[in-house]
C-alpha distance (Angstrom), angle and dihedral (degrees) to the residues before:
residue distance angle dihedral
M1 . . .
Y2 3.78 . .
W3 3.78 93.2 .
D4 3.81 90.1 56.2
V5 3.80 90.7 50.4
F6 3.80 92.8 48.9
L7 3.82 90.7 46.3
F8 3.81 91.3 51.3
I9 3.79 92.9 48.2
G10 3.80 91.9 46.1
V11 3.80 94.2 50.2
F12 3.80 91.7 46.9
L13 3.80 92.6 49.3
V14 3.81 91.8 48.6
V15 3.80 92.7 49.7
S16 3.81 92.8 45.0
S17 3.80 92.5 46.9
T18 3.80 91.6 49.3
G19 3.80 92.2 50.3
L20 3.80 91.8 46.4
W21 3.80 91.1 49.0
G22 3.80 90.2 52.0
V23 3.80 93.0 49.5
V24 3.81 92.8 46.9
T25 3.80 92.9 47.2
L26 3.79 92.6 49.3
D27 3.79 92.9 47.4
R28 3.79 92.8 46.8
S29 3.81 93.5 49.1
R30 3.79 90.3 49.4
R31 3.81 92.0 50.0
D32 3.83 91.0 47.8
W33 3.79 90.1 51.2
R34 3.79 91.7 50.3
D35 3.82 91.0 48.0
R36 3.81 91.6 52.2
L37 3.78 90.5 47.6
G38 3.80 90.6 49.8
R39 3.80 92.1 51.6
A40 3.79 90.6 47.7
M41 3.81 92.5 50.9
A42 3.80 95.1 42.1
T43 3.81 93.2 89.0
T44 3.80 93.0 55.4
G45 3.80 95.3 56.3
L46 3.82 91.4 -133.4
P47 3.81 122.7 129.9
V48 3.78 116.2 -105.9
K49 3.80 111.4 -117.4
T50 3.80 120.7 -172.8
A51 3.76 132.9 168.5
N52 3.79 92.1 -99.1
S53 3.78 97.0 40.6
P54 3.80 113.3 119.9
E55 3.75 121.0 -122.3
P56 3.80 114.2 -96.4
P57 3.79 112.5 -100.5
K58 3.77 115.7 -103.1
D59 3.77 99.7 -135.7
T60 3.73 127.6 164.9
P61 3.81 117.5 -105.1
G62 3.77 111.0 -74.3
Q63 3.80 93.7 14.8
R64 3.80 116.8 125.8
K65 3.75 125.5 -156.7
Q66 3.77 110.0 -115.9
R67 3.77 125.9 -156.4
T68 3.75 119.1 -117.6
P69 3.82 117.3 -106.9
L70 3.81 90.0 -108.3
E71 3.80 92.6 55.2
A72 3.79 91.4 43.9
T73 3.80 94.1 51.5
V74 3.80 112.7 25.3
F75 3.80 100.5 31.7
G76 3.79 93.0 37.1
T77 3.81 92.0 51.2
L78 3.80 92.5 46.5
Q79 3.79 92.0 47.6
K80 3.80 91.3 50.7
A81 3.81 91.8 47.7
L82 3.81 92.6 48.3
S83 3.80 90.6 48.0
E84 3.80 92.0 50.7
A85 3.80 89.8 47.9
G86 3.81 92.0 50.5
L87 3.82 93.5 -126.4
R88 3.79 120.9 150.0
L89 3.78 94.5 -137.2
S90 3.75 132.2 115.0
P91 3.82 122.2 -135.1
S92 3.81 89.2 -111.3
E93 3.80 91.9 56.0
L94 3.78 90.8 48.2
I95 3.80 92.2 50.2
I96 3.82 91.9 48.6
G97 3.78 91.9 50.4
S98 3.80 92.4 47.2
T99 3.80 90.7 49.7
L100 3.80 92.5 52.2
F101 3.78 90.0 47.5
G102 3.81 90.2 50.8
V103 3.81 90.7 51.5
A104 3.80 89.9 50.7
V105 3.81 91.1 50.0
F106 3.82 91.8 49.3
I107 3.81 94.0 49.2
G108 3.79 92.5 45.0
A109 3.81 93.2 47.9
V110 3.81 97.1 45.0
L111 3.80 103.1 33.6
G112 3.79 99.7 26.0
L113 3.79 104.0 38.0
G114 3.80 97.7 22.9
L115 3.80 95.2 -125.7
P116 3.82 120.6 159.9
S117 3.79 116.5 -87.9
I118 3.81 92.3 -116.9
L119 3.79 92.3 54.3
G120 3.80 90.5 44.6
L121 3.80 90.2 51.9
V122 3.81 91.0 50.6
L123 3.80 90.7 50.5
A124 3.81 91.0 46.0
I125 3.81 90.7 54.2
C126 3.80 100.4 38.6
G127 3.81 96.8 38.4
P128 3.82 98.9 62.6
V129 3.82 93.1 39.5
L130 3.80 93.4 51.7
S131 3.80 92.2 41.7
V132 3.80 92.9 51.8
R133 3.80 91.3 45.9
V134 3.81 93.0 49.9
L135 3.81 95.2 43.8
L136 3.80 93.3 47.1
G137 3.79 90.1 47.3
I138 3.80 91.6 51.6
A139 3.82 92.1 47.4
Q140 3.80 91.8 47.9
A141 3.80 92.4 48.0
K142 3.81 92.7 50.0
R143 3.80 92.9 47.4
I144 3.80 93.4 47.7
A145 3.81 90.8 45.6
R146 3.82 91.5 53.6
F147 3.79 90.8 47.1
T148 3.81 93.0 49.0
H149 3.80 92.9 46.5
D150 3.81 93.5 53.1
L151 3.81 96.9 39.1
P152 3.87 98.4 90.2
E153 3.82 92.0 53.5
A154 3.80 90.6 46.4
L155 3.80 90.8 52.0
D156 3.80 87.9 50.5
V157 3.80 89.4 57.8
F158 3.81 89.8 45.4
G159 3.80 91.0 52.2
R160 3.82 92.6 47.5
G161 3.79 90.0 52.6
L162 3.80 91.0 52.4
R163 3.79 91.1 45.7
A164 3.80 89.7 52.9
G165 3.81 90.0 57.3
R166 3.79 99.3 -102.2
P167 3.82 118.8 143.0
V168 3.79 120.2 -110.3
T169 3.81 94.1 -100.4
D170 3.82 93.4 52.6
S171 3.81 91.0 45.1
I172 3.80 90.7 52.6
G173 3.81 89.4 48.4
L174 3.80 90.4 49.9
T175 3.80 89.4 51.1
A176 3.81 91.4 50.8
A177 3.80 91.8 48.4
N178 3.82 92.7 54.1
A179 3.82 98.1 40.4
E180 3.77 133.7 88.6
P181 3.82 126.8 -126.8
P182 2.97 132.3 -50.0
L183 3.81 91.0 24.2
K184 3.80 90.6 47.6
G185 3.80 93.9 60.1
E186 3.79 95.4 42.9
F187 3.80 94.7 50.9
A188 3.80 90.6 44.1
L189 3.79 87.8 55.9
C190 3.82 89.7 50.1
R191 3.80 89.5 51.1
D192 3.80 91.5 51.6
Q193 3.81 91.8 48.8
L194 3.79 91.2 51.4
R195 3.80 91.0 49.4
L196 3.80 90.0 52.2
G197 3.80 90.8 56.5
T198 3.80 103.6 -95.3
D199 3.78 111.9 146.5
M200 3.77 119.5 -114.3
A201 3.82 96.2 -111.8
T202 3.82 92.8 53.4
T203 3.80 92.5 44.9
F204 3.78 94.6 54.0
R205 3.80 91.8 41.2
N206 3.81 87.5 57.2
L207 3.79 87.8 50.4
S208 3.80 90.7 54.0
E209 3.81 89.6 51.5
R210 3.80 91.4 52.8
M211 3.81 91.7 44.2
P212 3.82 105.9 35.5
T213 3.80 98.4 -165.8
A214 3.77 131.5 126.3
E215 3.81 91.8 -119.5
V216 3.79 94.1 56.6
Q217 3.80 90.8 44.3
F218 3.81 89.3 53.5
F219 3.80 89.0 51.8
A220 3.81 93.2 47.3
V221 3.81 94.0 47.4
A222 3.82 93.7 45.4
T223 3.80 93.9 50.4
A224 3.83 92.0 43.6
L225 3.81 92.2 52.3
Q226 3.79 91.4 45.7
S227 3.80 92.8 50.8
E228 3.82 92.0 49.0
T229 3.80 101.1 40.6
G230 3.79 100.4 27.6
G231 3.78 128.4 -129.0
N232 3.76 140.7 129.1
L233 3.80 108.9 -40.9
I234 3.81 91.9 -169.2
E235 3.82 92.4 59.1
T236 3.79 90.0 46.2
I237 3.81 91.8 53.0
D238 3.82 92.4 45.8
G239 3.80 92.9 51.0
L240 3.79 92.0 46.2
T241 3.81 91.4 49.5
E242 3.79 91.3 53.8
Q243 3.82 91.4 49.6
L244 3.80 91.9 49.5
R245 3.80 90.8 51.6
E246 3.80 90.7 51.7
R247 3.82 90.0 50.2
R248 3.79 89.8 51.1
K249 3.80 91.3 51.8
L250 3.80 91.0 49.1
R251 3.80 91.4 48.7
K252 3.80 91.5 52.6
K253 3.80 90.8 48.6
I254 3.81 91.4 51.6
K255 3.79 90.5 47.7
A256 3.80 90.3 53.9
L257 3.81 92.5 48.2
S258 3.81 93.1 49.1
A259 3.81 94.7 46.3
E260 3.82 92.3 101.0
V261 3.81 92.1 55.0
R262 3.78 92.5 48.4
V263 3.80 93.5 48.5
S264 3.81 90.9 48.6
A265 3.79 90.4 50.2
T266 3.81 91.1 50.8
I267 3.80 92.9 49.7
L268 3.80 94.3 46.4
A269 3.80 92.0 46.7
S270 3.81 94.6 50.1
L271 3.82 96.0 41.4
P272 3.87 97.8 82.2
F273 3.79 92.4 48.4
A274 3.80 92.5 46.4
I275 3.81 92.8 50.0
G276 3.81 90.8 46.3
A277 3.82 91.0 51.5
V278 3.82 91.5 49.8
I279 3.83 92.6 49.2
L280 3.81 90.7 46.5
F281 3.79 90.1 52.5
V282 3.82 96.3 44.7
S283 3.83 99.1 39.5
P284 3.82 113.6 8.5
N285 3.83 94.3 178.8
Y286 3.79 91.8 57.5
L287 3.83 92.4 73.6
T288 3.81 96.4 39.0
P289 3.87 94.3 103.5
L290 3.80 89.5 59.3
F291 3.81 90.6 64.4
H292 3.82 104.6 30.5
D293 3.82 103.8 33.4
L294 3.80 120.8 73.5
R295 3.80 93.0 -135.9
G296 3.78 90.8 50.1
Q297 3.80 91.2 48.9
I298 3.80 90.8 52.1
M299 3.80 90.8 48.5
L300 3.81 90.8 47.9
G301 3.80 91.7 50.5
L302 3.80 92.5 48.8
A303 3.80 90.5 47.5
V304 3.80 92.4 52.2
I305 3.81 91.2 47.6
S306 3.80 91.8 49.6
V307 3.80 92.1 48.6
V308 3.81 91.2 50.1
L309 3.80 91.5 49.2
G310 3.80 90.5 47.9
I311 3.80 91.4 51.5
Y312 3.79 90.5 49.4
V313 3.82 93.1 49.7
M314 3.80 93.5 47.3
T315 3.80 90.9 47.2
R316 3.80 91.8 52.2
M317 3.81 90.9 47.3
A318 3.79 92.1 52.2
K319 3.81 93.3 47.3
I320 3.81 115.1 90.4
D321 3.78 119.8 -177.0
V322 3.78 115.9 -138.0
């Protein structure tokens, strides 16, 4: 019985993933083509008109087209989260993928496990939302961690460029050329903003908004104060680099000291699932009431909620801000 359920879920996920991949690839290729066409037509000053281009809005003079509240909140939040995570996805692609995943969860829960439709609907709604939130959070944390780890060395290169007599824009470009992603892309964007005429304080404040870490905020505040009050920018960068290295050493020391707590949290969090898998393998009928009886389903839901809350509490306890 269980092998048939797993086979059905696996086939459905493969088919859904293949269809989603095809839709995403087609949409991305079309957007890339339209971007290339727009860059090619930019020098002529003529509007770009394609077969799928919407008609220009017929607004009265002085009237501006406003986004709907849904676009301003949901799509704007998703776009910001995807940008911070460094993922080349649009909010529409993310919503389509989450919807297909929710359909797969509903079919697997109702047809495969025999759960009630209401419970399957709850899982189909909560599962994709929580999964997207967790995955985006992990991607954002990894990207910010890589950026923070490489920032002192990048500021060293920036300071050497200033010491060699290069202007700020060329020094930022030199830093971007010698850095690794994601720091390479962020500093390249800062270089482009400076070349377009944005002042240094605004450029680095935008960087701190894209990378909301204490290290980048230190850098933005230090450069803003230096540009307003005057002083030696090279000494400011050197002092900031030394402070960032000391913070990195302290963070590694705290991570080593809290390793026991994190390992204990991992073991305690995985223990219920491991024991459940062993019991399901040894005696499958023993856990049948948890899936087919209403009381067992309620107990299973409460158990999952309690485990998730326990994992969250242990994670917060093991996390120490520096």
